[in-house]
N, CA, C and O atoms as CSV, one atom per row, in Angstrom:
chain,resi,resn,atom,element,x,y,z
A,1,MET,N,N,4.049,-33.614,-12.086
A,1,MET,CA,C,5.085,-32.916,-13.338
A,1,MET,C,C,5.218,-31.486,-12.385
A,1,MET,O,O,4.527,-31.146,-11.424
A,2,ARG,N,N,6.303,-30.832,-12.988
A,2,ARG,CA,C,6.703,-29.561,-13.118
A,2,ARG,C,C,6.162,-28.649,-13.957
A,2,ARG,O,O,5.909,-29.069,-15.087
A,3,PRO,N,N,5.788,-26.941,-13.598
A,3,PRO,CA,C,5.331,-26.107,-14.603
A,3,PRO,C,C,6.489,-25.988,-15.839
A,3,PRO,O,O,7.623,-26.365,-15.545
A,4,VAL,N,N,6.298,-25.588,-16.917
A,4,VAL,CA,C,7.106,-24.946,-17.550
A,4,VAL,C,C,7.155,-23.695,-17.623
A,4,VAL,O,O,6.174,-23.017,-17.929
A,5,PRO,N,N,8.750,-23.030,-17.247
A,5,PRO,CA,C,8.994,-22.153,-16.653
A,5,PRO,C,C,8.161,-20.798,-17.419
A,5,PRO,O,O,7.949,-20.873,-18.629
A,6,VAL,N,N,7.834,-19.909,-16.856
A,6,VAL,CA,C,7.081,-18.865,-17.768
A,6,VAL,C,C,8.665,-17.598,-18.125
A,6,VAL,O,O,9.676,-17.421,-17.445
A,7,ASP,N,N,8.325,-17.090,-19.167
A,7,ASP,CA,C,9.065,-16.392,-19.722
A,7,ASP,C,C,8.815,-15.310,-20.166
A,7,ASP,O,O,7.999,-15.248,-21.085
A,8,VAL,N,N,9.642,-13.699,-19.493
A,8,VAL,CA,C,9.608,-12.413,-19.004
A,8,VAL,C,C,10.729,-11.812,-19.464
A,8,VAL,O,O,11.765,-12.474,-19.523
A,9,SER,N,N,10.716,-10.946,-19.721
A,9,SER,CA,C,12.204,-9.702,-20.208
A,9,SER,C,C,12.248,-9.416,-18.378
A,9,SER,O,O,11.504,-9.556,-17.407
A,10,PRO,N,N,13.448,-9.001,-18.653
A,10,PRO,CA,C,13.944,-8.571,-17.035
A,10,PRO,C,C,13.352,-7.058,-16.739
A,10,PRO,O,O,13.573,-6.531,-15.649
A,11,GLU,N,N,12.713,-6.495,-17.597
A,11,GLU,CA,C,12.315,-5.192,-17.154
A,11,GLU,C,C,10.935,-5.727,-16.859
A,11,GLU,O,O,10.438,-5.351,-15.797
A,12,ARG,N,N,10.128,-6.668,-17.741
A,12,ARG,CA,C,8.803,-6.743,-17.119
A,12,ARG,C,C,8.997,-7.527,-15.920
A,12,ARG,O,O,7.931,-7.677,-15.322
A,13,PHE,N,N,10.087,-8.136,-15.303
A,13,PHE,CA,C,9.811,-8.667,-14.422
A,13,PHE,C,C,9.743,-7.699,-12.939
A,13,PHE,O,O,9.218,-7.777,-11.828
A,14,ASP,N,N,10.793,-6.582,-13.851
A,14,ASP,CA,C,11.106,-5.712,-12.285
A,14,ASP,C,C,9.672,-4.770,-12.338
A,14,ASP,O,O,9.396,-4.029,-11.395
A,15,GLU,N,N,8.909,-4.868,-13.383
A,15,GLU,CA,C,7.295,-4.333,-13.196
A,15,GLU,C,C,6.310,-4.699,-12.180
A,15,GLU,O,O,5.410,-4.143,-11.550
A,16,LEU,N,N,7.057,-6.326,-12.312
A,16,LEU,CA,C,5.985,-7.036,-11.353
A,16,LEU,C,C,6.373,-7.027,-9.754
A,16,LEU,O,O,5.771,-7.060,-8.681
A,17,VAL,N,N,7.469,-6.974,-10.133
A,17,VAL,CA,C,8.302,-6.165,-8.763
A,17,VAL,C,C,7.778,-5.046,-8.428
A,17,VAL,O,O,6.960,-5.175,-7.517
A,18,ASP,N,N,7.899,-4.151,-8.744
A,18,ASP,CA,C,7.232,-2.700,-8.834
A,18,ASP,C,C,5.074,-2.571,-8.288
A,18,ASP,O,O,4.498,-1.697,-7.639
A,19,GLY,N,N,4.604,-3.672,-8.845
A,19,GLY,CA,C,3.459,-3.711,-8.985
A,19,GLY,C,C,3.497,-4.597,-7.326
A,19,GLY,O,O,2.860,-4.044,-6.429
A,20,ALA,N,N,3.990,-5.485,-7.095
A,20,ALA,CA,C,4.077,-5.720,-5.673
A,20,ALA,C,C,4.381,-4.690,-4.769
A,20,ALA,O,O,3.549,-4.502,-3.881
A,21,LEU,N,N,5.219,-4.096,-4.785
A,21,LEU,CA,C,5.789,-3.113,-3.909
A,21,LEU,C,C,4.646,-2.051,-3.663
A,21,LEU,O,O,4.495,-1.490,-2.577
A,22,ASP,N,N,3.778,-1.806,-4.879
A,22,ASP,CA,C,2.535,-1.247,-4.727
A,22,ASP,C,C,0.963,-1.593,-3.742
A,22,ASP,O,O,0.049,-0.988,-3.181
A,23,GLN,N,N,1.371,-2.770,-3.978
A,23,GLN,CA,C,0.235,-3.430,-2.837
A,23,GLN,C,C,0.182,-3.770,-1.376
A,23,GLN,O,O,-0.600,-4.438,-0.699
A,24,ILE,N,N,1.410,-3.006,-1.082
A,24,ILE,CA,C,1.804,-2.879,0.083
A,24,ILE,C,C,0.594,-1.844,0.815
A,24,ILE,O,O,0.336,-0.821,0.180
A,25,PRO,N,N,-0.092,-2.055,2.019
A,25,PRO,CA,C,-1.409,-1.170,2.489
A,25,PRO,C,C,-0.120,0.011,2.915
A,25,PRO,O,O,0.906,-0.208,3.560
A,26,ASP,N,N,-0.602,1.310,2.298
A,26,ASP,CA,C,0.208,2.671,2.858
A,26,ASP,C,C,0.234,2.802,4.155
A,26,ASP,O,O,0.487,3.967,4.461
A,27,GLU,N,N,0.073,2.075,5.098
A,27,GLU,CA,C,0.321,2.307,6.299
A,27,GLU,C,C,1.304,1.319,6.743
A,27,GLU,O,O,1.798,1.488,7.858
A,28,LEU,N,N,1.563,0.593,6.236
A,28,LEU,CA,C,3.087,-0.597,6.348
A,28,LEU,C,C,3.725,0.052,5.572
A,28,LEU,O,O,4.635,0.698,6.091
A,29,ALA,N,N,3.555,0.184,3.987
A,29,ALA,CA,C,4.613,1.082,3.343
A,29,ALA,C,C,5.742,2.244,4.380
A,29,ALA,O,O,6.964,2.264,4.523
A,30,ARG,N,N,4.612,3.118,4.953
A,30,ARG,CA,C,4.904,4.585,5.519
A,30,ARG,C,C,6.257,3.716,7.095
A,30,ARG,O,O,7.086,4.372,7.727
A,31,LEU,N,N,6.021,2.405,7.230
A,31,LEU,CA,C,6.873,1.884,8.368
A,31,LEU,C,C,8.143,1.316,7.653
A,31,LEU,O,O,9.139,1.257,8.375
A,32,VAL,N,N,8.258,0.971,6.612
A,32,VAL,CA,C,9.219,0.487,6.435
A,32,VAL,C,C,10.588,1.659,5.850
A,32,VAL,O,O,10.431,2.296,4.808
A,33,ARG,N,N,11.483,1.750,6.437
A,33,ARG,CA,C,12.665,2.980,5.969
A,33,ARG,C,C,13.852,2.241,6.226
A,33,ARG,O,O,14.084,1.368,7.062
A,34,ASN,N,N,14.595,2.790,5.298
A,34,ASN,CA,C,15.978,2.326,4.678
A,34,ASN,C,C,15.683,1.201,4.493
A,34,ASN,O,O,15.935,0.429,5.419
A,35,VAL,N,N,15.129,0.720,3.425
A,35,VAL,CA,C,15.247,-0.849,2.577
A,35,VAL,C,C,15.017,-0.305,1.309
A,35,VAL,O,O,14.257,0.561,0.875
A,36,VAL,N,N,15.952,-1.104,0.780
A,36,VAL,CA,C,15.931,-1.612,-0.707
A,36,VAL,C,C,15.233,-2.925,-1.518
A,36,VAL,O,O,14.821,-3.884,-0.865
A,37,VAL,N,N,15.193,-2.911,-2.117
A,37,VAL,CA,C,14.519,-4.335,-2.945
A,37,VAL,C,C,15.195,-4.658,-4.107
A,37,VAL,O,O,14.665,-4.192,-5.115
A,38,LEU,N,N,15.868,-5.094,-4.226
A,38,LEU,CA,C,16.685,-6.047,-5.491
A,38,LEU,C,C,16.742,-7.090,-5.834
A,38,LEU,O,O,17.076,-8.068,-5.165
A,39,VAL,N,N,16.275,-7.032,-7.460
A,39,VAL,CA,C,16.489,-8.364,-8.187
A,39,VAL,C,C,17.607,-9.144,-8.121
A,39,VAL,O,O,18.547,-8.360,-8.246
A,40,GLU,N,N,18.030,-10.264,-7.993
A,40,GLU,CA,C,18.991,-11.146,-8.427
A,40,GLU,C,C,18.944,-12.049,-9.557
A,40,GLU,O,O,17.721,-12.126,-9.679
A,41,GLU,N,N,19.440,-12.820,-10.511
A,41,GLU,CA,C,19.113,-13.892,-10.824
A,41,GLU,C,C,19.092,-14.691,-10.434
A,41,GLU,O,O,18.008,-15.260,-10.570
A,42,GLU,N,N,20.118,-15.428,-9.668
A,42,GLU,CA,C,20.322,-16.595,-9.309
A,42,GLU,C,C,20.407,-16.131,-7.102
A,42,GLU,O,O,20.636,-15.032,-6.597
A,43,PRO,N,N,20.170,-17.234,-6.512
A,43,PRO,CA,C,20.424,-17.198,-5.141
A,43,PRO,C,C,21.818,-17.147,-4.781
A,43,PRO,O,O,22.637,-17.602,-5.580
A,44,PRO,N,N,22.295,-16.530,-3.411
A,44,PRO,CA,C,23.916,-16.477,-3.705
A,44,PRO,C,C,24.375,-17.868,-3.335
A,44,PRO,O,O,23.483,-18.695,-3.146
A,45,ALA,N,N,25.685,-18.267,-3.197
A,45,ALA,CA,C,26.230,-19.180,-3.228
A,45,ALA,C,C,26.006,-19.559,-1.243
A,45,ALA,O,O,25.961,-18.827,-0.255
A,46,GLY,N,N,25.915,-21.092,-1.457
A,46,GLY,CA,C,25.489,-21.572,-0.110
A,46,GLY,C,C,24.067,-21.566,0.362
A,46,GLY,O,O,23.859,-21.956,1.511
A,47,GLU,N,N,23.011,-21.153,-0.417
A,47,GLU,CA,C,21.893,-20.770,-0.370
A,47,GLU,C,C,20.933,-22.007,-1.583
A,47,GLU,O,O,21.159,-22.240,-2.771
A,48,PRO,N,N,19.940,-22.536,-0.722
A,48,PRO,CA,C,18.942,-23.407,-1.995
A,48,PRO,C,C,18.991,-22.745,-3.145
A,48,PRO,O,O,19.086,-21.517,-3.153
A,49,ALA,N,N,18.926,-23.582,-4.431
A,49,ALA,CA,C,18.918,-23.118,-5.189
A,49,ALA,C,C,17.581,-22.619,-5.816
A,49,ALA,O,O,17.414,-22.019,-6.877
A,50,ASP,N,N,16.753,-22.988,-4.968
A,50,ASP,CA,C,15.374,-22.564,-5.334
A,50,ASP,C,C,14.555,-21.728,-4.322
A,50,ASP,O,O,13.373,-21.860,-4.005
A,51,LEU,N,N,15.636,-20.680,-3.819
A,51,LEU,CA,C,14.984,-19.753,-2.892
A,51,LEU,C,C,14.618,-18.822,-3.715
A,51,LEU,O,O,15.180,-18.561,-4.779
A,52,LEU,N,N,13.664,-18.282,-3.261
A,52,LEU,CA,C,12.779,-17.276,-3.651
A,52,LEU,C,C,12.786,-15.337,-3.775
A,52,LEU,O,O,12.410,-14.429,-4.516
A,53,GLY,N,N,13.701,-15.650,-2.109
A,53,GLY,CA,C,13.599,-14.132,-1.703
A,53,GLY,C,C,14.705,-13.894,-0.632
A,53,GLY,O,O,15.196,-15.008,-0.453
A,54,LEU,N,N,15.388,-12.930,0.225
A,54,LEU,CA,C,16.175,-13.138,1.274
A,54,LEU,C,C,16.409,-11.661,1.424
A,54,LEU,O,O,16.862,-10.840,0.627
A,55,TYR,N,N,15.878,-11.515,2.954
A,55,TYR,CA,C,15.616,-10.614,3.285
A,55,TYR,C,C,17.483,-10.589,4.122
A,55,TYR,O,O,17.949,-11.614,4.620
A,56,ASP,N,N,18.143,-9.448,4.101
A,56,ASP,CA,C,19.363,-8.751,4.857
A,56,ASP,C,C,18.995,-7.781,5.494
A,56,ASP,O,O,18.413,-6.785,5.065
A,57,GLY,N,N,19.353,-8.049,6.684
A,57,GLY,CA,C,19.139,-6.535,7.547
A,57,GLY,C,C,19.133,-7.017,9.401
A,57,GLY,O,O,19.639,-7.974,9.987
A,58,VAL,N,N,18.400,-5.969,9.830
A,58,VAL,CA,C,18.514,-5.800,11.185
A,58,VAL,C,C,17.083,-5.845,10.831
A,58,VAL,O,O,16.672,-5.398,9.760
A,59,ALA,N,N,15.977,-6.623,12.120
A,59,ALA,CA,C,14.114,-6.705,11.789
A,59,ALA,C,C,14.084,-5.375,12.512
A,59,ALA,O,O,15.220,-5.102,12.901
A,60,LEU,N,N,13.541,-4.812,12.706
A,60,LEU,CA,C,12.878,-3.462,13.344
A,60,LEU,C,C,12.794,-4.089,14.742
A,60,LEU,O,O,13.521,-3.616,15.615
A,61,THR,N,N,11.857,-5.259,15.078
A,61,THR,CA,C,11.549,-5.578,16.489
A,61,THR,C,C,13.182,-5.833,17.424
A,61,THR,O,O,13.200,-5.964,18.647
A,62,GLU,N,N,14.563,-5.864,16.470
A,62,GLU,CA,C,15.757,-6.221,16.945
A,62,GLU,C,C,16.676,-4.939,17.217
A,62,GLU,O,O,17.710,-5.061,17.873
A,63,ARG,N,N,16.349,-3.950,16.798
A,63,ARG,CA,C,16.981,-2.480,16.875
A,63,ARG,C,C,16.985,-2.093,18.100
A,63,ARG,O,O,16.003,-2.161,18.839
A,64,ASP,N,N,18.358,-1.552,18.488
A,64,ASP,CA,C,18.135,-0.382,19.303
A,64,ASP,C,C,18.067,1.291,19.435
A,64,ASP,O,O,17.386,1.885,18.599
A,65,SER,N,N,18.684,1.969,20.355
A,65,SER,CA,C,18.510,3.158,20.285
A,65,SER,C,C,20.394,3.239,19.600
A,65,SER,O,O,20.782,3.988,18.703
A,66,GLN,N,N,21.116,2.376,20.261
A,66,GLN,CA,C,22.520,2.442,19.674
A,66,GLN,C,C,22.835,2.105,18.528
A,66,GLN,O,O,23.976,2.294,18.105
A,67,LEU,N,N,21.813,1.502,17.759
A,67,LEU,CA,C,22.016,0.807,16.203
A,67,LEU,C,C,22.099,2.273,15.242
A,67,LEU,O,O,21.191,3.099,15.338
A,68,THR,N,N,23.045,2.455,14.497
A,68,THR,CA,C,22.511,3.355,14.183
A,68,THR,C,C,22.390,2.942,12.479
A,68,THR,O,O,23.462,2.430,12.155
A,69,MET,N,N,21.653,2.989,11.572
A,69,MET,CA,C,22.152,2.266,10.364
A,69,MET,C,C,21.946,3.000,9.227
A,69,MET,O,O,20.917,3.579,8.881
A,70,ASN,N,N,23.953,2.869,8.178
A,70,ASN,CA,C,23.870,4.021,7.602
A,70,ASN,C,C,23.605,3.270,5.808
A,70,ASN,O,O,23.470,3.917,4.770
A,71,LEU,N,N,23.602,1.767,5.968
A,71,LEU,CA,C,23.382,1.016,4.506
A,71,LEU,C,C,22.124,0.699,4.566
A,71,LEU,O,O,21.721,0.794,5.725
A,72,PRO,N,N,21.107,0.272,3.633
A,72,PRO,CA,C,19.956,0.164,3.904
A,72,PRO,C,C,19.472,-1.475,4.342
A,72,PRO,O,O,20.127,-2.399,3.858
A,73,ASP,N,N,19.027,-1.594,4.698
A,73,ASP,CA,C,18.180,-3.071,4.606
A,73,ASP,C,C,18.039,-3.725,3.258
A,73,ASP,O,O,17.571,-2.859,2.519
A,74,ARG,N,N,18.169,-4.526,2.775
A,74,ARG,CA,C,17.956,-5.258,1.441
A,74,ARG,C,C,17.114,-6.713,1.467
A,74,ARG,O,O,17.309,-7.808,1.995
A,75,ILE,N,N,16.145,-6.172,0.668
A,75,ILE,CA,C,15.371,-7.417,0.436
A,75,ILE,C,C,15.650,-8.175,-1.048
A,75,ILE,O,O,15.458,-7.389,-1.976
A,76,PHE,N,N,15.993,-9.304,-1.409
A,76,PHE,CA,C,16.497,-9.667,-2.337
A,76,PHE,C,C,15.016,-10.324,-3.064
A,76,PHE,O,O,14.090,-10.689,-2.340
A,77,LEU,N,N,14.954,-10.397,-4.313
A,77,LEU,CA,C,14.326,-11.654,-5.378
A,77,LEU,C,C,14.741,-12.342,-6.238
A,77,LEU,O,O,15.361,-11.859,-7.185
A,78,PHE,N,N,14.541,-13.416,-6.140
A,78,PHE,CA,C,15.722,-13.664,-7.033
A,78,PHE,C,C,14.869,-14.346,-8.259
A,78,PHE,O,O,13.836,-14.974,-8.031
A,79,ARG,N,N,15.414,-14.159,-9.624
A,79,ARG,CA,C,13.995,-14.142,-10.236
A,79,ARG,C,C,14.500,-15.498,-10.841
A,79,ARG,O,O,13.455,-16.097,-11.095
A,80,ARG,N,N,15.245,-16.063,-11.100
A,80,ARG,CA,C,15.237,-17.811,-12.158
A,80,ARG,C,C,14.354,-18.458,-11.133
A,80,ARG,O,O,13.213,-18.558,-11.583
A,81,PRO,N,N,14.471,-18.932,-9.922
A,81,PRO,CA,C,13.664,-19.258,-9.316
A,81,PRO,C,C,12.484,-19.330,-9.364
A,81,PRO,O,O,11.746,-20.304,-9.510
A,82,LEU,N,N,12.140,-17.560,-9.153
A,82,LEU,CA,C,10.601,-17.243,-9.306
A,82,LEU,C,C,10.148,-17.862,-10.740
A,82,LEU,O,O,9.042,-18.379,-10.901
A,83,LEU,N,N,10.916,-17.775,-11.543
A,83,LEU,CA,C,10.405,-17.419,-13.332
A,83,LEU,C,C,10.134,-19.569,-13.536
A,83,LEU,O,O,9.207,-20.024,-14.206
A,84,GLU,N,N,11.020,-20.342,-12.901
A,84,GLU,CA,C,11.250,-21.605,-12.495
A,84,GLU,C,C,9.516,-22.125,-12.181
A,84,GLU,O,O,8.791,-22.867,-12.844
A,85,MET,N,N,9.324,-21.559,-11.201
A,85,MET,CA,C,8.311,-22.337,-10.383
A,85,MET,C,C,6.586,-22.249,-11.042
A,85,MET,O,O,5.669,-23.035,-10.804
A,86,CYS,N,N,6.565,-21.090,-11.867
A,86,CYS,CA,C,5.384,-20.249,-12.367
A,86,CYS,C,C,5.189,-20.569,-13.686
A,86,CYS,O,O,6.176,-20.673,-14.414
A,87,GLU,N,N,3.837,-20.783,-14.217
A,87,GLU,CA,C,3.514,-21.216,-15.555
A,87,GLU,C,C,3.068,-20.430,-16.112
A,87,GLU,O,O,2.879,-20.660,-17.306
A,88,ASP,N,N,2.679,-19.150,-15.586
A,88,ASP,CA,C,2.308,-17.963,-16.118
A,88,ASP,C,C,2.191,-16.431,-15.661
A,88,ASP,O,O,1.943,-16.321,-14.460
A,89,GLU,N,N,2.314,-15.257,-16.344
A,89,GLU,CA,C,2.220,-14.137,-15.552
A,89,GLU,C,C,1.682,-14.222,-14.653
A,89,GLU,O,O,2.227,-14.038,-13.565
A,90,GLU,N,N,0.517,-14.508,-14.773
A,90,GLU,CA,C,-0.389,-14.531,-13.849
A,90,GLU,C,C,-0.159,-15.012,-12.102
A,90,GLU,O,O,-0.345,-14.604,-10.956
A,91,ASP,N,N,0.329,-16.064,-12.810
A,91,ASP,CA,C,1.451,-16.525,-11.750
A,91,ASP,C,C,2.102,-16.214,-10.878
A,91,ASP,O,O,1.946,-16.204,-9.657
A,92,LEU,N,N,3.437,-15.751,-12.010
A,92,LEU,CA,C,4.499,-15.476,-11.460
A,92,LEU,C,C,4.023,-13.943,-10.910
A,92,LEU,O,O,4.375,-14.010,-9.732
A,93,ALA,N,N,3.495,-12.762,-11.070
A,93,ALA,CA,C,2.911,-11.935,-10.387
A,93,ALA,C,C,2.470,-11.961,-8.796
A,93,ALA,O,O,2.623,-11.027,-8.009
A,94,GLU,N,N,1.962,-13.082,-8.546
A,94,GLU,CA,C,0.994,-13.833,-7.019
A,94,GLU,C,C,2.505,-13.418,-6.522
A,94,GLU,O,O,2.898,-12.516,-5.783
A,95,GLU,N,N,3.474,-14.897,-7.543
A,95,GLU,CA,C,4.323,-15.414,-6.307
A,95,GLU,C,C,5.625,-14.340,-5.995
A,95,GLU,O,O,6.436,-14.499,-5.083
A,96,ILE,N,N,5.626,-13.330,-6.871
A,96,ILE,CA,C,6.241,-12.320,-6.784
A,96,ILE,C,C,5.531,-11.629,-5.181
A,96,ILE,O,O,6.014,-11.709,-4.052
A,97,ARG,N,N,4.499,-11.098,-5.541
A,97,ARG,CA,C,3.236,-10.491,-4.403
A,97,ARG,C,C,4.060,-11.378,-2.977
A,97,ARG,O,O,4.877,-10.879,-2.202
A,98,ILE,N,N,3.436,-13.066,-2.966
A,98,ILE,CA,C,3.806,-13.308,-1.566
A,98,ILE,C,C,5.104,-13.025,-1.127
A,98,ILE,O,O,5.320,-12.338,-0.128
A,99,THR,N,N,6.220,-13.655,-2.016
A,99,THR,CA,C,7.438,-13.327,-1.405
A,99,THR,C,C,7.790,-11.875,-1.436
A,99,THR,O,O,8.609,-11.704,-0.534
A,100,VAL,N,N,7.621,-11.080,-1.874
A,100,VAL,CA,C,7.725,-9.372,-1.307
A,100,VAL,C,C,6.763,-9.499,0.310
A,100,VAL,O,O,7.089,-8.922,1.348
A,101,VAL,N,N,5.743,-10.262,0.163
A,101,VAL,CA,C,5.364,-9.880,1.514
A,101,VAL,C,C,5.674,-10.793,2.396
A,101,VAL,O,O,4.985,-10.758,3.415
A,102,HIS,N,N,6.525,-11.641,2.343
A,102,HIS,CA,C,7.448,-12.021,3.159
A,102,HIS,C,C,8.542,-11.768,3.813
A,102,HIS,O,O,8.846,-12.042,4.973
A,103,GLU,N,N,9.347,-11.005,2.659
A,103,GLU,CA,C,10.354,-10.609,3.315
A,103,GLU,C,C,10.337,-9.309,3.815
A,103,GLU,O,O,11.256,-8.995,4.572
A,104,VAL,N,N,9.358,-8.373,3.507
A,104,VAL,CA,C,8.833,-7.320,4.276
A,104,VAL,C,C,8.396,-7.604,5.657
A,104,VAL,O,O,8.659,-6.728,6.482
A,105,ALA,N,N,7.809,-8.609,6.046
A,105,ALA,CA,C,7.254,-9.464,7.082
A,105,ALA,C,C,8.630,-9.442,8.307
A,105,ALA,O,O,8.588,-9.068,9.479
A,106,HIS,N,N,9.766,-9.976,7.533
A,106,HIS,CA,C,11.475,-10.120,7.978
A,106,HIS,C,C,11.525,-9.017,8.594
A,106,HIS,O,O,11.586,-9.033,9.823
A,107,HIS,N,N,11.510,-7.891,7.936
A,107,HIS,CA,C,11.784,-6.663,8.418
A,107,HIS,C,C,11.233,-5.835,9.640
A,107,HIS,O,O,11.795,-4.985,10.331
A,108,PHE,N,N,9.803,-6.410,9.695
A,108,PHE,CA,C,9.575,-6.352,10.686
A,108,PHE,C,C,9.391,-7.318,11.960
A,108,PHE,O,O,8.769,-7.134,13.007
A,109,GLY,N,N,10.119,-8.369,11.524
A,109,GLY,CA,C,10.616,-9.450,12.764
A,109,GLY,C,C,9.669,-10.358,13.133
A,109,GLY,O,O,9.567,-10.830,14.265
A,110,ILE,N,N,8.838,-10.661,12.017
A,110,ILE,CA,C,8.117,-12.018,11.816
A,110,ILE,C,C,8.778,-12.966,11.908
A,110,ILE,O,O,9.905,-12.577,11.601
A,111,ASP,N,N,8.836,-14.352,12.218
A,111,ASP,CA,C,9.618,-15.083,12.034
A,111,ASP,C,C,9.183,-16.558,10.928
A,111,ASP,O,O,7.991,-16.867,10.951
A,112,GLU,N,N,9.922,-17.232,10.208
A,112,GLU,CA,C,9.475,-18.540,9.317
A,112,GLU,C,C,8.373,-18.850,9.851
A,112,GLU,O,O,7.324,-18.541,9.287
A,113,GLU,N,N,8.377,-19.507,11.022
A,113,GLU,CA,C,7.369,-20.115,11.943
A,113,GLU,C,C,5.805,-18.864,11.960
A,113,GLU,O,O,4.694,-18.998,11.448
A,114,LYS,N,N,6.170,-18.163,12.464
A,114,LYS,CA,C,4.644,-16.833,12.392
A,114,LYS,C,C,4.267,-17.385,11.034
A,114,LYS,O,O,3.377,-18.231,10.940
A,115,LEU,N,N,5.114,-16.795,9.672
A,115,LEU,CA,C,4.795,-16.124,8.431
A,115,LEU,C,C,4.649,-18.060,7.658
A,115,LEU,O,O,4.472,-17.885,6.452
A,116,HIS,N,N,4.662,-19.082,7.851
A,116,HIS,CA,C,3.798,-20.090,7.461
A,116,HIS,C,C,2.579,-20.589,8.282
A,116,HIS,O,O,1.630,-21.285,7.920
A,117,SER,N,N,2.875,-20.024,9.522
A,117,SER,CA,C,1.494,-20.280,10.076
A,117,SER,C,C,0.069,-19.369,9.643
A,117,SER,O,O,-1.061,-19.852,9.720
A,118,LEU,N,N,0.345,-18.037,9.201
A,118,LEU,CA,C,0.068,-17.118,8.624
A,118,LEU,C,C,-0.815,-17.383,7.027
A,118,LEU,O,O,-1.809,-16.788,6.609
A,119,GLY,N,N,-0.241,-18.185,6.561
A,119,GLY,CA,C,0.045,-18.707,4.947
A,119,GLY,C,C,1.287,-17.997,4.166
A,119,GLY,O,O,1.610,-18.562,3.120
A,120,TRP,N,N,1.838,-17.134,4.437
A,120,TRP,CA,C,2.653,-16.762,3.540
A,120,TRP,C,C,3.958,-17.346,3.783
A,120,TRP,O,O,4.983,-16.675,3.898
A,121,GLY,N,N,3.900,-18.652,3.860
A,121,GLY,CA,C,5.544,-19.107,4.055
A,121,GLY,C,C,5.881,-19.999,2.823
A,121,GLY,O,O,7.009,-20.475,2.696
């Protein structure tokens, strides 16, 4: 049976995202450069409707000295799917944290297979 979606305001959702970002260890956070985290209501067209997050950028492991970055890499969190999969705010905060870690890992070049093997899939 599917949980009853948690209902939090967009402002509270943003606070939970900020909290998840604050939990990234300082030694890793210092290595994240030119990345913005954005909250969207829905995943983009063509993506699964239950997609929780998405990294849009060039992983650090795939950059070379010729690559100059003007625009930041982007991490998207999708509000509706996250709300729909969670039963309460505590559950939501944990899923946001997992999604943030998952997408930041992509920034560092960690692929889906490795993330799943580490329990962050």
